[in-house]
N, CA, C, O and CB atoms as a CASP TS submission, in Angstrom:
PFRMAT TS
TARGET T0000
AUTHOR 0000-0000-0000
METHOD Language model
MODEL 1
PARENT N/A
ATOM      1  N   MET     1     162.594 228.032 133.004  1.00  0.00           N
ATOM      2  CA  MET     1     162.213 229.394 132.896  1.00  0.00           C
ATOM      3  C   MET     1     161.009 229.594 133.788  1.00  0.00           C
ATOM      4  O   MET     1     160.058 228.814 133.739  1.00  0.00           O
ATOM      5  CB  MET     1     161.927 229.786 131.441  1.00  0.00           C
ATOM      6  N   ALA     2     161.042 230.627 134.598  1.00  0.00           N
ATOM      7  CA  ALA     2     159.901 231.022 135.415  1.00  0.00           C
ATOM      8  C   ALA     2     159.569 232.464 135.066  1.00  0.00           C
ATOM      9  O   ALA     2     160.456 233.315 135.001  1.00  0.00           O
ATOM     10  CB  ALA     2     160.200 230.857 136.951  1.00  0.00           C
ATOM     11  N   CYS     3     158.291 232.734 134.842  1.00  0.00           N
ATOM     12  CA  CYS     3     157.881 234.089 134.494  1.00  0.00           C
ATOM     13  C   CYS     3     157.811 234.944 135.745  1.00  0.00           C
ATOM     14  O   CYS     3     157.129 234.601 136.711  1.00  0.00           O
ATOM     15  CB  CYS     3     156.524 234.083 133.769  1.00  0.00           C
ATOM     16  N   ASP     4     158.518 236.055 135.717  1.00  0.00           N
ATOM     17  CA  ASP     4     158.497 237.013 136.823  1.00  0.00           C
ATOM     18  C   ASP     4     157.052 237.424 137.101  1.00  0.00           C
ATOM     19  O   ASP     4     156.308 237.766 136.182  1.00  0.00           O
ATOM     20  CB  ASP     4     159.376 238.262 136.501  1.00  0.00           C
ATOM     21  N   ASN     5     156.666 237.388 138.372  1.00  0.00           N
ATOM     22  CA  ASN     5     155.290 237.708 138.709  1.00  0.00           C
ATOM     23  C   ASN     5     155.182 238.907 139.650  1.00  0.00           C
ATOM     24  O   ASN     5     154.133 239.120 140.257  1.00  0.00           O
ATOM     25  CB  ASN     5     154.626 236.508 139.333  1.00  0.00           C
ATOM     26  N   THR     6     156.242 239.684 139.777  1.00  0.00           N
ATOM     27  CA  THR     6     156.234 240.792 140.734  1.00  0.00           C
ATOM     28  C   THR     6     155.381 241.978 140.283  1.00  0.00           C
ATOM     29  O   THR     6     155.018 242.819 141.106  1.00  0.00           O
ATOM     30  CB  THR     6     157.643 241.257 140.977  1.00  0.00           C
ATOM     31  N   ASP     7     155.058 242.058 138.998  1.00  0.00           N
ATOM     32  CA  ASP     7     154.281 243.197 138.519  1.00  0.00           C
ATOM     33  C   ASP     7     152.927 242.801 137.938  1.00  0.00           C
ATOM     34  O   ASP     7     152.245 243.630 137.336  1.00  0.00           O
ATOM     35  CB  ASP     7     155.067 243.942 137.483  1.00  0.00           C
ATOM     36  N   GLY     8     152.531 241.534 138.115  1.00  0.00           N
ATOM     37  CA  GLY     8     151.236 241.092 137.629  1.00  0.00           C
ATOM     38  C   GLY     8     151.163 240.846 136.134  1.00  0.00           C
ATOM     39  O   GLY     8     150.072 240.678 135.589  1.00  0.00           O
ATOM     40  N   ARG     9     152.298 240.821 135.465  1.00  0.00           N
ATOM     41  CA  ARG     9     152.296 240.647 134.009  1.00  0.00           C
ATOM     42  C   ARG     9     152.825 239.282 133.591  1.00  0.00           C
ATOM     43  O   ARG     9     153.260 239.107 132.453  1.00  0.00           O
ATOM     44  CB  ARG     9     153.125 241.735 133.352  1.00  0.00           C
ATOM     45  N   GLU    10     152.791 238.316 134.501  1.00  0.00           N
ATOM     46  CA  GLU    10     153.337 236.990 134.205  1.00  0.00           C
ATOM     47  C   GLU    10     152.602 236.292 133.062  1.00  0.00           C
ATOM     48  O   GLU    10     153.228 235.574 132.283  1.00  0.00           O
ATOM     49  CB  GLU    10     153.281 236.125 135.445  1.00  0.00           C
ATOM     50  N   GLY    11     151.299 236.487 132.946  1.00  0.00           N
ATOM     51  CA  GLY    11     150.543 235.877 131.853  1.00  0.00           C
ATOM     52  C   GLY    11     150.990 236.385 130.493  1.00  0.00           C
ATOM     53  O   GLY    11     151.085 235.618 129.536  1.00  0.00           O
ATOM     54  N   LYS    12     151.265 237.685 130.411  1.00  0.00           N
ATOM     55  CA  LYS    12     151.745 238.268 129.150  1.00  0.00           C
ATOM     56  C   LYS    12     153.142 237.758 128.817  1.00  0.00           C
ATOM     57  O   LYS    12     153.464 237.524 127.652  1.00  0.00           O
ATOM     58  CB  LYS    12     151.751 239.810 129.230  1.00  0.00           C
ATOM     59  N   ARG    13     153.971 237.586 129.848  1.00  0.00           N
ATOM     60  CA  ARG    13     155.309 237.027 129.614  1.00  0.00           C
ATOM     61  C   ARG    13     155.206 235.596 129.089  1.00  0.00           C
ATOM     62  O   ARG    13     155.948 235.206 128.188  1.00  0.00           O
ATOM     63  CB  ARG    13     156.149 237.059 130.914  1.00  0.00           C
ATOM     64  N   ARG    14     154.300 234.831 129.646  1.00  0.00           N
ATOM     65  CA  ARG    14     154.146 233.448 129.181  1.00  0.00           C
ATOM     66  C   ARG    14     153.745 233.420 127.710  1.00  0.00           C
ATOM     67  O   ARG    14     154.267 232.616 126.937  1.00  0.00           O
ATOM     68  CB  ARG    14     153.098 232.699 130.033  1.00  0.00           C
ATOM     69  N   ILE    15     152.820 234.296 127.321  1.00  0.00           N
ATOM     70  CA  ILE    15     152.412 234.365 125.914  1.00  0.00           C
ATOM     71  C   ILE    15     153.600 234.716 125.031  1.00  0.00           C
ATOM     72  O   ILE    15     153.767 234.137 123.957  1.00  0.00           O
ATOM     73  CB  ILE    15     151.284 235.400 125.724  1.00  0.00           C
ATOM     74  N   LEU    16     154.421 235.652 125.468  1.00  0.00           N
ATOM     75  CA  LEU    16     155.595 236.044 124.694  1.00  0.00           C
ATOM     76  C   LEU    16     156.584 234.887 124.557  1.00  0.00           C
ATOM     77  O   LEU    16     157.085 234.625 123.463  1.00  0.00           O
ATOM     78  CB  LEU    16     156.281 237.244 125.346  1.00  0.00           C
ATOM     79  N   PHE    17     156.867 234.196 125.661  1.00  0.00           N
ATOM     80  CA  PHE    17     157.783 233.052 125.586  1.00  0.00           C
ATOM     81  C   PHE    17     157.212 231.949 124.706  1.00  0.00           C
ATOM     82  O   PHE    17     157.964 231.306 123.975  1.00  0.00           O
ATOM     83  CB  PHE    17     158.074 232.503 126.990  1.00  0.00           C
ATOM     84  N   ASP    18     155.908 231.713 124.753  1.00  0.00           N
ATOM     85  CA  ASP    18     155.283 230.719 123.870  1.00  0.00           C
ATOM     86  C   ASP    18     155.468 231.110 122.408  1.00  0.00           C
ATOM     87  O   ASP    18     155.746 230.262 121.560  1.00  0.00           O
ATOM     88  CB  ASP    18     153.781 230.569 124.195  1.00  0.00           C
ATOM     89  N   ARG    19     155.312 232.387 122.125  1.00  0.00           N
ATOM     90  CA  ARG    19     155.481 232.870 120.745  1.00  0.00           C
ATOM     91  C   ARG    19     156.917 232.655 120.273  1.00  0.00           C
ATOM     92  O   ARG    19     157.153 232.184 119.159  1.00  0.00           O
ATOM     93  CB  ARG    19     155.108 234.370 120.643  1.00  0.00           C
ATOM     94  N   TRP    20     157.882 233.008 121.142  1.00  0.00           N
ATOM     95  CA  TRP    20     159.283 232.802 120.775  1.00  0.00           C
ATOM     96  C   TRP    20     159.574 231.327 120.542  1.00  0.00           C
ATOM     97  O   TRP    20     160.296 230.980 119.608  1.00  0.00           O
ATOM     98  CB  TRP    20     160.210 233.355 121.861  1.00  0.00           C
ATOM     99  N   TYR    21     159.027 230.464 121.370  1.00  0.00           N
ATOM    100  CA  TYR    21     159.221 229.018 121.187  1.00  0.00           C
ATOM    101  C   TYR    21     158.678 228.586 119.825  1.00  0.00           C
ATOM    102  O   TYR    21     159.346 227.861 119.089  1.00  0.00           O
ATOM    103  CB  TYR    21     158.523 228.217 122.327  1.00  0.00           C
ATOM    104  N   ASP    22     157.468 229.031 119.494  1.00  0.00           N
ATOM    105  CA  ASP    22     156.871 228.657 118.206  1.00  0.00           C
ATOM    106  C   ASP    22     157.726 229.124 117.028  1.00  0.00           C
ATOM    107  O   ASP    22     157.834 228.424 116.021  1.00  0.00           O
ATOM    108  CB  ASP    22     155.460 229.244 118.088  1.00  0.00           C
ATOM    109  N   ILE    23     158.329 230.296 117.151  1.00  0.00           N
ATOM    110  CA  ILE    23     159.119 230.857 116.054  1.00  0.00           C
ATOM    111  C   ILE    23     160.496 230.213 115.944  1.00  0.00           C
ATOM    112  O   ILE    23     160.951 229.914 114.840  1.00  0.00           O
ATOM    113  CB  ILE    23     159.270 232.354 116.238  1.00  0.00           C
ATOM    114  N   TYR    24     161.173 229.993 117.090  1.00  0.00           N
ATOM    115  CA  TYR    24     162.596 229.645 117.064  1.00  0.00           C
ATOM    116  C   TYR    24     162.963 228.207 117.421  1.00  0.00           C
ATOM    117  O   TYR    24     164.132 227.837 117.311  1.00  0.00           O
ATOM    118  CB  TYR    24     163.301 230.527 117.974  1.00  0.00           C
ATOM    119  N   SER    25     162.018 227.399 117.839  1.00  0.00           N
ATOM    120  CA  SER    25     162.396 226.050 118.282  1.00  0.00           C
ATOM    121  C   SER    25     162.821 225.140 117.132  1.00  0.00           C
ATOM    122  O   SER    25     163.554 224.175 117.348  1.00  0.00           O
ATOM    123  CB  SER    25     161.242 225.412 119.020  1.00  0.00           C
ATOM    124  N   ASN    26     162.375 225.436 115.928  1.00  0.00           N
ATOM    125  CA  ASN    26     162.743 224.648 114.742  1.00  0.00           C
ATOM    126  C   ASN    26     162.516 223.151 114.936  1.00  0.00           C
ATOM    127  O   ASN    26     163.244 222.319 114.396  1.00  0.00           O
ATOM    128  CB  ASN    26     164.198 224.895 114.389  1.00  0.00           C
ATOM    129  N   ASN    27     161.495 222.832 115.715  1.00  0.00           N
ATOM    130  CA  ASN    27     161.140 221.435 115.983  1.00  0.00           C
ATOM    131  C   ASN    27     162.304 220.653 116.593  1.00  0.00           C
ATOM    132  O   ASN    27     162.381 219.434 116.439  1.00  0.00           O
ATOM    133  CB  ASN    27     160.685 220.757 114.696  1.00  0.00           C
ATOM    134  N   LYS    28     163.211 221.352 117.287  1.00  0.00           N
ATOM    135  CA  LYS    28     164.353 220.705 117.923  1.00  0.00           C
ATOM    136  C   LYS    28     164.209 220.657 119.440  1.00  0.00           C
ATOM    137  O   LYS    28     165.024 220.040 120.126  1.00  0.00           O
ATOM    138  CB  LYS    28     165.634 221.427 117.549  1.00  0.00           C
ATOM    139  N   LEU    29     163.171 221.311 119.962  1.00  0.00           N
ATOM    140  CA  LEU    29     163.015 221.393 121.412  1.00  0.00           C
ATOM    141  C   LEU    29     161.713 220.762 121.865  1.00  0.00           C
ATOM    142  O   LEU    29     160.725 220.732 121.131  1.00  0.00           O
ATOM    143  CB  LEU    29     163.074 222.840 121.870  1.00  0.00           C
ATOM    144  N   ILE    30     161.731 220.263 123.075  1.00  0.00           N
ATOM    145  CA  ILE    30     160.533 219.823 123.776  1.00  0.00           C
ATOM    146  C   ILE    30     160.245 220.899 124.816  1.00  0.00           C
ATOM    147  O   ILE    30     161.153 221.337 125.522  1.00  0.00           O
ATOM    148  CB  ILE    30     160.715 218.383 124.436  1.00  0.00           C
ATOM    149  N   LYS    31     159.002 221.324 124.915  1.00  0.00           N
ATOM    150  CA  LYS    31     158.622 222.354 125.882  1.00  0.00           C
ATOM    151  C   LYS    31     157.636 221.759 126.872  1.00  0.00           C
ATOM    152  O   LYS    31     156.615 221.190 126.485  1.00  0.00           O
ATOM    153  CB  LYS    31     158.009 223.598 125.172  1.00  0.00           C
ATOM    154  N   LEU    32     157.952 221.895 128.152  1.00  0.00           N
ATOM    155  CA  LEU    32     157.072 221.440 129.221  1.00  0.00           C
ATOM    156  C   LEU    32     156.579 222.666 129.975  1.00  0.00           C
ATOM    157  O   LEU    32     157.370 223.558 130.281  1.00  0.00           O
ATOM    158  CB  LEU    32     157.802 220.440 130.180  1.00  0.00           C
ATOM    159  N   ASP    33     155.300 222.727 130.278  1.00  0.00           N
ATOM    160  CA  ASP    33     154.708 223.869 130.970  1.00  0.00           C
ATOM    161  C   ASP    33     154.003 223.416 132.232  1.00  0.00           C
ATOM    162  O   ASP    33     153.493 222.299 132.317  1.00  0.00           O
ATOM    163  CB  ASP    33     153.730 224.612 130.054  1.00  0.00           C
ATOM    164  N   ALA    34     153.985 224.308 133.211  1.00  0.00           N
ATOM    165  CA  ALA    34     153.220 224.091 134.442  1.00  0.00           C
ATOM    166  C   ALA    34     152.913 225.446 135.048  1.00  0.00           C
ATOM    167  O   ALA    34     153.550 226.448 134.727  1.00  0.00           O
ATOM    168  CB  ALA    34     154.000 223.186 135.455  1.00  0.00           C
ATOM    169  N   SER    35     151.934 225.458 135.922  1.00  0.00           N
ATOM    170  CA  SER    35     151.634 226.683 136.660  1.00  0.00           C
ATOM    171  C   SER    35     151.116 226.318 138.036  1.00  0.00           C
ATOM    172  O   SER    35     150.606 225.220 138.262  1.00  0.00           O
ATOM    173  CB  SER    35     150.604 227.559 135.900  1.00  0.00           C
ATOM    174  N   MET    36     151.258 227.258 138.944  1.00  0.00           N
ATOM    175  CA  MET    36     150.790 227.090 140.302  1.00  0.00           C
ATOM    176  C   MET    36     150.193 228.412 140.743  1.00  0.00           C
ATOM    177  O   MET    36     150.742 229.477 140.458  1.00  0.00           O
ATOM    178  CB  MET    36     151.936 226.632 141.255  1.00  0.00           C
ATOM    179  N   GLU    37     149.076 228.343 141.432  1.00  0.00           N
ATOM    180  CA  GLU    37     148.446 229.562 141.902  1.00  0.00           C
ATOM    181  C   GLU    37     148.198 229.453 143.395  1.00  0.00           C
ATOM    182  O   GLU    37     147.774 228.413 143.899  1.00  0.00           O
ATOM    183  CB  GLU    37     147.131 229.833 141.145  1.00  0.00           C
ATOM    184  N   ASN    38     148.470 230.544 144.088  1.00  0.00           N
ATOM    185  CA  ASN    38     148.080 230.624 145.488  1.00  0.00           C
ATOM    186  C   ASN    38     147.253 231.886 145.665  1.00  0.00           C
ATOM    187  O   ASN    38     146.837 232.488 144.675  1.00  0.00           O
ATOM    188  CB  ASN    38     149.328 230.623 146.435  1.00  0.00           C
ATOM    189  N   GLU    39     147.007 232.295 146.890  1.00  0.00           N
ATOM    190  CA  GLU    39     146.117 233.435 147.116  1.00  0.00           C
ATOM    191  C   GLU    39     146.669 234.766 146.610  1.00  0.00           C
ATOM    192  O   GLU    39     145.899 235.706 146.412  1.00  0.00           O
ATOM    193  CB  GLU    39     145.827 233.552 148.575  1.00  0.00           C
ATOM    194  N   SER    40     147.966 234.871 146.396  1.00  0.00           N
ATOM    195  CA  SER    40     148.532 236.167 146.021  1.00  0.00           C
ATOM    196  C   SER    40     149.107 236.248 144.605  1.00  0.00           C
ATOM    197  O   SER    40     149.329 237.351 144.105  1.00  0.00           O
ATOM    198  CB  SER    40     149.592 236.518 146.980  1.00  0.00           C
ATOM    199  N   TYR    41     149.351 235.128 143.956  1.00  0.00           N
ATOM    200  CA  TYR    41     149.909 235.207 142.609  1.00  0.00           C
ATOM    201  C   TYR    41     149.789 233.874 141.888  1.00  0.00           C
ATOM    202  O   TYR    41     149.462 232.850 142.487  1.00  0.00           O
ATOM    203  CB  TYR    41     151.370 235.644 142.662  1.00  0.00           C
ATOM    204  N   ARG    42     150.063 233.911 140.578  1.00  0.00           N
ATOM    205  CA  ARG    42     150.151 232.710 139.752  1.00  0.00           C
ATOM    206  C   ARG    42     151.578 232.628 139.244  1.00  0.00           C
ATOM    207  O   ARG    42     152.145 233.631 138.810  1.00  0.00           O
ATOM    208  CB  ARG    42     149.112 232.733 138.562  1.00  0.00           C
ATOM    209  N   LEU    43     152.155 231.449 139.296  1.00  0.00           N
ATOM    210  CA  LEU    43     153.513 231.219 138.807  1.00  0.00           C
ATOM    211  C   LEU    43     153.447 230.318 137.585  1.00  0.00           C
ATOM    212  O   LEU    43     152.853 229.241 137.631  1.00  0.00           O
ATOM    213  CB  LEU    43     154.413 230.592 139.911  1.00  0.00           C
ATOM    214  N   TYR    44     154.058 230.758 136.497  1.00  0.00           N
ATOM    215  CA  TYR    44     154.187 229.955 135.285  1.00  0.00           C
ATOM    216  C   TYR    44     155.633 229.517 135.153  1.00  0.00           C
ATOM    217  O   TYR    44     156.546 230.328 135.303  1.00  0.00           O
ATOM    218  CB  TYR    44     153.727 230.748 134.024  1.00  0.00           C
ATOM    219  N   VAL    45     155.846 228.249 134.876  1.00  0.00           N
ATOM    220  CA  VAL    45     157.195 227.745 134.630  1.00  0.00           C
ATOM    221  C   VAL    45     157.180 226.902 133.360  1.00  0.00           C
ATOM    222  O   VAL    45     156.182 226.263 133.029  1.00  0.00           O
ATOM    223  CB  VAL    45     157.717 226.913 135.843  1.00  0.00           C
ATOM    224  N   SER    46     158.288 226.917 132.671  1.00  0.00           N
ATOM    225  CA  SER    46     158.467 226.091 131.479  1.00  0.00           C
ATOM    226  C   SER    46     159.871 225.526 131.492  1.00  0.00           C
ATOM    227  O   SER    46     160.785 226.094 132.089  1.00  0.00           O
ATOM    228  CB  SER    46     158.208 226.904 130.178  1.00  0.00           C
ATOM    229  N   MET    47     160.020 224.413 130.832  1.00  0.00           N
ATOM    230  CA  MET    47     161.338 223.813 130.663  1.00  0.00           C
ATOM    231  C   MET    47     161.492 223.460 129.188  1.00  0.00           C
ATOM    232  O   MET    47     160.586 222.916 128.557  1.00  0.00           O
ATOM    233  CB  MET    47     161.522 222.545 131.581  1.00  0.00           C
ATOM    234  N   TYR    48     162.651 223.783 128.672  1.00  0.00           N
ATOM    235  CA  TYR    48     162.968 223.492 127.275  1.00  0.00           C
ATOM    236  C   TYR    48     164.086 222.463 127.247  1.00  0.00           C
ATOM    237  O   TYR    48     165.104 222.617 127.922  1.00  0.00           O
ATOM    238  CB  TYR    48     163.378 224.787 126.498  1.00  0.00           C
ATOM    239  N   ILE    49     163.887 221.411 126.461  1.00  0.00           N
ATOM    240  CA  ILE    49     164.862 220.324 126.381  1.00  0.00           C
ATOM    241  C   ILE    49     165.130 220.029 124.912  1.00  0.00           C
ATOM    242  O   ILE    49     164.202 219.927 124.110  1.00  0.00           O
ATOM    243  CB  ILE    49     164.353 219.045 127.127  1.00  0.00           C
ATOM    244  N   ASN    50     166.386 219.896 124.573  1.00  0.00           N
ATOM    245  CA  ASN    50     166.746 219.485 123.218  1.00  0.00           C
ATOM    246  C   ASN    50     166.234 218.067 123.000  1.00  0.00           C
ATOM    247  O   ASN    50     166.444 217.194 123.843  1.00  0.00           O
ATOM    248  CB  ASN    50     168.294 219.568 122.987  1.00  0.00           C
ATOM    249  N   LYS    51     165.565 217.833 121.879  1.00  0.00           N
ATOM    250  CA  LYS    51     165.015 216.501 121.589  1.00  0.00           C
ATOM    251  C   LYS    51     166.092 215.427 121.537  1.00  0.00           C
ATOM    252  O   LYS    51     165.798 214.247 121.728  1.00  0.00           O
ATOM    253  CB  LYS    51     164.261 216.525 120.272  1.00  0.00           C
ATOM    254  N   ASN    52     167.341 215.823 121.279  1.00  0.00           N
ATOM    255  CA  ASN    52     168.434 214.852 121.191  1.00  0.00           C
ATOM    256  C   ASN    52     169.150 214.638 122.518  1.00  0.00           C
ATOM    257  O   ASN    52     170.127 213.891 122.571  1.00  0.00           O
ATOM    258  CB  ASN    52     169.429 215.298 120.154  1.00  0.00           C
ATOM    259  N   ASN    53     168.695 215.266 123.573  1.00  0.00           N
ATOM    260  CA  ASN    53     169.339 215.118 124.873  1.00  0.00           C
ATOM    261  C   ASN    53     169.196 213.663 125.335  1.00  0.00           C
ATOM    262  O   ASN    53     168.077 213.165 125.461  1.00  0.00           O
ATOM    263  CB  ASN    53     168.720 216.102 125.919  1.00  0.00           C
ATOM    264  N   PRO    54     170.306 212.988 125.586  1.00  0.00           N
ATOM    265  CA  PRO    54     170.212 211.578 125.965  1.00  0.00           C
ATOM    266  C   PRO    54     169.532 211.358 127.321  1.00  0.00           C
ATOM    267  O   PRO    54     169.130 210.236 127.630  1.00  0.00           O
ATOM    268  CB  PRO    54     171.591 210.973 125.994  1.00  0.00           C
ATOM    269  N   LYS    55     169.401 212.400 128.124  1.00  0.00           N
ATOM    270  CA  LYS    55     168.754 212.263 129.431  1.00  0.00           C
ATOM    271  C   LYS    55     167.375 212.920 129.467  1.00  0.00           C
ATOM    272  O   LYS    55     166.853 213.221 130.540  1.00  0.00           O
ATOM    273  CB  LYS    55     169.636 212.868 130.512  1.00  0.00           C
ATOM    274  N   LYS    56     166.795 213.139 128.301  1.00  0.00           N
ATOM    275  CA  LYS    56     165.528 213.870 128.243  1.00  0.00           C
ATOM    276  C   LYS    56     164.427 213.184 129.041  1.00  0.00           C
ATOM    277  O   LYS    56     163.628 213.872 129.676  1.00  0.00           O
ATOM    278  CB  LYS    56     165.088 214.029 126.804  1.00  0.00           C
ATOM    279  N   ASN    57     164.354 211.857 129.032  1.00  0.00           N
ATOM    280  CA  ASN    57     163.302 211.172 129.777  1.00  0.00           C
ATOM    281  C   ASN    57     163.467 211.366 131.282  1.00  0.00           C
ATOM    282  O   ASN    57     162.477 211.530 131.995  1.00  0.00           O
ATOM    283  CB  ASN    57     163.300 209.684 129.439  1.00  0.00           C
ATOM    284  N   GLN    58     164.696 211.351 131.768  1.00  0.00           N
ATOM    285  CA  GLN    58     164.950 211.601 133.183  1.00  0.00           C
ATOM    286  C   GLN    58     164.573 213.037 133.552  1.00  0.00           C
ATOM    287  O   GLN    58     163.996 213.280 134.612  1.00  0.00           O
ATOM    288  CB  GLN    58     166.429 211.333 133.521  1.00  0.00           C
ATOM    289  N   ILE    59     164.896 213.967 132.686  1.00  0.00           N
ATOM    290  CA  ILE    59     164.588 215.377 132.935  1.00  0.00           C
ATOM    291  C   ILE    59     163.076 215.586 132.958  1.00  0.00           C
ATOM    292  O   ILE    59     162.555 216.278 133.833  1.00  0.00           O
ATOM    293  CB  ILE    59     165.241 216.280 131.859  1.00  0.00           C
ATOM    294  N   ILE    60     162.380 214.994 132.008  1.00  0.00           N
ATOM    295  CA  ILE    60     160.919 215.109 131.950  1.00  0.00           C
ATOM    296  C   ILE    60     160.292 214.511 133.206  1.00  0.00           C
ATOM    297  O   ILE    60     159.384 215.104 133.790  1.00  0.00           O
ATOM    298  CB  ILE    60     160.364 214.407 130.686  1.00  0.00           C
ATOM    299  N   ASP    61     160.770 213.343 133.624  1.00  0.00           N
ATOM    300  CA  ASP    61     160.253 212.711 134.849  1.00  0.00           C
ATOM    301  C   ASP    61     160.482 213.601 136.070  1.00  0.00           C
ATOM    302  O   ASP    61     159.596 213.729 136.915  1.00  0.00           O
ATOM    303  CB  ASP    61     160.920 211.341 135.068  1.00  0.00           C
ATOM    304  N   ALA    62     161.663 214.216 136.168  1.00  0.00           N
ATOM    305  CA  ALA    62     161.971 215.094 137.298  1.00  0.00           C
ATOM    306  C   ALA    62     161.063 216.326 137.281  1.00  0.00           C
ATOM    307  O   ALA    62     160.567 216.742 138.328  1.00  0.00           O
ATOM    308  CB  ALA    62     163.457 215.522 137.265  1.00  0.00           C
ATOM    309  N   PHE    63     160.844 216.905 136.112  1.00  0.00           N
ATOM    310  CA  PHE    63     159.955 218.063 135.990  1.00  0.00           C
ATOM    311  C   PHE    63     158.540 217.689 136.418  1.00  0.00           C
ATOM    312  O   PHE    63     157.905 218.415 137.183  1.00  0.00           O
ATOM    313  CB  PHE    63     159.953 218.601 134.542  1.00  0.00           C
ATOM    314  N   ASN    64     158.051 216.565 135.926  1.00  0.00           N
ATOM    315  CA  ASN    64     156.695 216.131 136.277  1.00  0.00           C
ATOM    316  C   ASN    64     156.562 215.832 137.764  1.00  0.00           C
ATOM    317  O   ASN    64     155.515 216.098 138.354  1.00  0.00           O
ATOM    318  CB  ASN    64     156.311 214.897 135.468  1.00  0.00           C
ATOM    319  N   SER    65     157.598 215.288 138.375  1.00  0.00           N
ATOM    320  CA  SER    65     157.572 215.048 139.829  1.00  0.00           C
ATOM    321  C   SER    65     157.500 216.362 140.590  1.00  0.00           C
ATOM    322  O   SER    65     156.770 216.473 141.575  1.00  0.00           O
ATOM    323  CB  SER    65     158.818 214.251 140.274  1.00  0.00           C
ATOM    324  N   LEU    66     158.245 217.349 140.142  1.00  0.00           N
ATOM    325  CA  LEU    66     158.221 218.656 140.784  1.00  0.00           C
ATOM    326  C   LEU    66     156.848 219.306 140.658  1.00  0.00           C
ATOM    327  O   LEU    66     156.350 219.906 141.610  1.00  0.00           O
ATOM    328  CB  LEU    66     159.289 219.562 140.178  1.00  0.00           C
ATOM    329  N   VAL    67     156.242 219.185 139.487  1.00  0.00           N
ATOM    330  CA  VAL    67     154.924 219.759 139.261  1.00  0.00           C
ATOM    331  C   VAL    67     153.895 219.129 140.203  1.00  0.00           C
ATOM    332  O   VAL    67     152.993 219.815 140.685  1.00  0.00           O
ATOM    333  CB  VAL    67     154.500 219.567 137.794  1.00  0.00           C
ATOM    334  N   LYS    68     154.026 217.845 140.463  1.00  0.00           N
ATOM    335  CA  LYS    68     153.086 217.162 141.357  1.00  0.00           C
ATOM    336  C   LYS    68     153.152 217.702 142.781  1.00  0.00           C
ATOM    337  O   LYS    68     152.204 217.529 143.548  1.00  0.00           O
ATOM    338  CB  LYS    68     153.365 215.668 141.366  1.00  0.00           C
ATOM    339  N   THR    69     154.248 218.351 143.145  1.00  0.00           N
ATOM    340  CA  THR    69     154.372 218.948 144.477  1.00  0.00           C
ATOM    341  C   THR    69     153.900 220.398 144.466  1.00  0.00           C
ATOM    342  O   THR    69     154.147 221.134 145.421  1.00  0.00           O
ATOM    343  CB  THR    69     155.827 218.869 144.971  1.00  0.00           C
ATOM    344  N   ASP    70     153.218 220.819 143.386  1.00  0.00           N
ATOM    345  CA  ASP    70     152.787 222.209 143.198  1.00  0.00           C
ATOM    346  C   ASP    70     153.963 223.175 143.245  1.00  0.00           C
ATOM    347  O   ASP    70     153.816 224.324 143.662  1.00  0.00           O
ATOM    348  CB  ASP    70     151.763 222.594 144.262  1.00  0.00           C
ATOM    349  N   LEU    71     155.123 222.708 142.818  1.00  0.00           N
ATOM    350  CA  LEU    71     156.335 223.507 142.704  1.00  0.00           C
ATOM    351  C   LEU    71     156.882 223.945 144.062  1.00  0.00           C
ATOM    352  O   LEU    71     157.739 224.826 144.126  1.00  0.00           O
ATOM    353  CB  LEU    71     156.067 224.720 141.849  1.00  0.00           C
ATOM    354  N   TYR    72     156.401 223.347 145.136  1.00  0.00           N
ATOM    355  CA  TYR    72     156.852 223.756 146.471  1.00  0.00           C
ATOM    356  C   TYR    72     158.320 223.453 146.709  1.00  0.00           C
ATOM    357  O   TYR    72     158.964 224.143 147.499  1.00  0.00           O
ATOM    358  CB  TYR    72     156.022 223.072 147.531  1.00  0.00           C
ATOM    359  N   GLU    73     158.863 222.452 146.057  1.00  0.00           N
ATOM    360  CA  GLU    73     160.272 222.137 146.229  1.00  0.00           C
ATOM    361  C   GLU    73     161.172 223.237 145.699  1.00  0.00           C
ATOM    362  O   GLU    73     162.365 223.265 146.002  1.00  0.00           O
ATOM    363  CB  GLU    73     160.598 220.837 145.546  1.00  0.00           C
ATOM    364  N   LEU    74     160.612 224.140 144.911  1.00  0.00           N
ATOM    365  CA  LEU    74     161.388 225.280 144.419  1.00  0.00           C
ATOM    366  C   LEU    74     161.598 226.320 145.511  1.00  0.00           C
ATOM    367  O   LEU    74     162.407 227.234 145.351  1.00  0.00           O
ATOM    368  CB  LEU    74     160.691 225.921 143.218  1.00  0.00           C
ATOM    369  N   GLY    75     160.883 226.187 146.607  1.00  0.00           N
ATOM    370  CA  GLY    75     161.005 227.150 147.692  1.00  0.00           C
ATOM    371  C   GLY    75     160.284 228.460 147.426  1.00  0.00           C
ATOM    372  O   GLY    75     160.672 229.510 147.939  1.00  0.00           O
ATOM    373  N   LEU    76     159.228 228.389 146.617  1.00  0.00           N
ATOM    374  CA  LEU    76     158.482 229.608 146.247  1.00  0.00           C
ATOM    375  C   LEU    76     157.254 229.770 147.110  1.00  0.00           C
ATOM    376  O   LEU    76     156.506 230.734 146.945  1.00  0.00           O
ATOM    377  CB  LEU    76     158.075 229.574 144.768  1.00  0.00           C
TER
END
């Protein structure tokens, strides 16, 4: 999930998604968060993974690798 940042309300969207996660995850999801800022905007991204996903460690490693590149591999 990436918060739309075209109207400057990405921070409010992130708060809303965090609230929904707290209400509906039922302790069944893992949530990973990251953000990147440049001179014109801030980008918030999150990833939700089912705790029972057999590939969760690979997914987490891939997400963390992407974050280390400041999300540039996303082409943003």
